[in-house]
N, C-alpha and C positions, 0 to 999 in steps of 0.2 A: 790076392786082394781084389774084391768086387767093388765097383764104384757104388755109392749110395744114390738111390733114386727115390724121391718122395713125390707121390702124387696125391693131390687133395681133390676130394669129391664130396658131394653131399648125399646124405641118406635121411630117411624119415626120422631118425633118432638124433641127427646132428652131423657134424663134419667127420669125414673118415680120411685118415692119412694112411696111404698104402706105402709101406717102407720095405724097400728091397735093397740087397747088397750088404756091405759091411757098415755096422754102426759103431764106430771106435773113436778114439781121441782126435782124429783128423776130420771126422765126418759128423760127429755129435753136434758141433755148432750149427750146422745146416738144419737139423731137426729142430733145434731150439728156435731158430729164425722162423721156420715154417709154422710152428705152434704159436709163436709171438704174434704172427700175422692174423691168426684166427680170433674171432669174436664169437663166444658162445653165449647163447641165451640161457637164463636160468632154467634148469631142468634138462638141458641138452646133454647128450652123451657124446663125448669125443672118443672115437674108436681109432686105435692104432692097429692097423691090419699088418700083421708081421709075417704073412704068407711067404713073402720073398726074402725075408731076413736070413742072411747066411752066417753072420758072426755079430756078436756083441761083446764089448769089453766094459770095464767099469765106467768110463766116460759115457758110453751108450746108455747104460743103466741110469746113470745120473741124468741124462737128457730125457729118459723115460719118466723119471721122477719129477723133473722140472714141468714136463707136460702135465702130469697129474696135479701138480700144485697150482698151475695156471687155470686148469679146468675147475678145480675147487674154488679157487678165488673168484671165478666168473659165476659161481652158483650152478656149475654142471657137474658132470661126473665123467670118469674115463674107464675104458675097457680095452684090454689087449685081445685082438682076435687072431685066431689061427696061428697061435704061438708054436713055432718049431720045437720039437722035443728037446733039443739040446739047449735052447734058450729057456724053456720052462723049467728045465732042470736047475739051471744056474739060478733063476728067480726064486725057486723053491728052496734051494740051499741057503740063500741069503735072507729068506723069510719074506720076500716080496710077493708071494702068492697070497699073503694075508693083506697086502696093501692094494693090489691090482685085482680087478675082476677079469677072469679069463673066460672068453666066449668062443663058441665054435663058428657062428655065423659072421660073415665078413662085415656086416653093417651093425654089429653089436647086438643082434638078436640071437638068442638061443634058438636052436632048431625048434620049429613049432610055434614060436611067438611071432606076432605081427604087430605093427605099430597101430595106435588108435587112428581111426579114419575121421 
C-alpha cells in the first residue's frame, strides 16, 4: 500500500491536483477534502494529474466523480491527465471514459495546445 499524496498547484487553465499513491476507501476522503477547498471560476478546468496514481478502488472512483460534480457545480470542467493504463482500463470498463475527458498534458492541455494569453 502506497500512501496518498496530493499536491495542489495552479496552471493557466485552472487548478491542478497531482495525485500519487493509492486512492482507496481509506484515502478517498482526503481527495474530497482537497477538492472541497478549491474555488473554480466559471470556465476553469480542474485537472487531476494521475501520473503517480498506483491503485484506485470504487471509493477512489467515487471521489473522482465527486470532484467532477463540484467542478460542474462551480461552472468549470474537469479532466484526468496522464491516466495510468490500469486505471484507464477500469474507467473504460465502467463507462467513465464517456464522463471524464482524458488528456495527455499534465496541465489539462493536449499536446500542441496552449492557453490564450
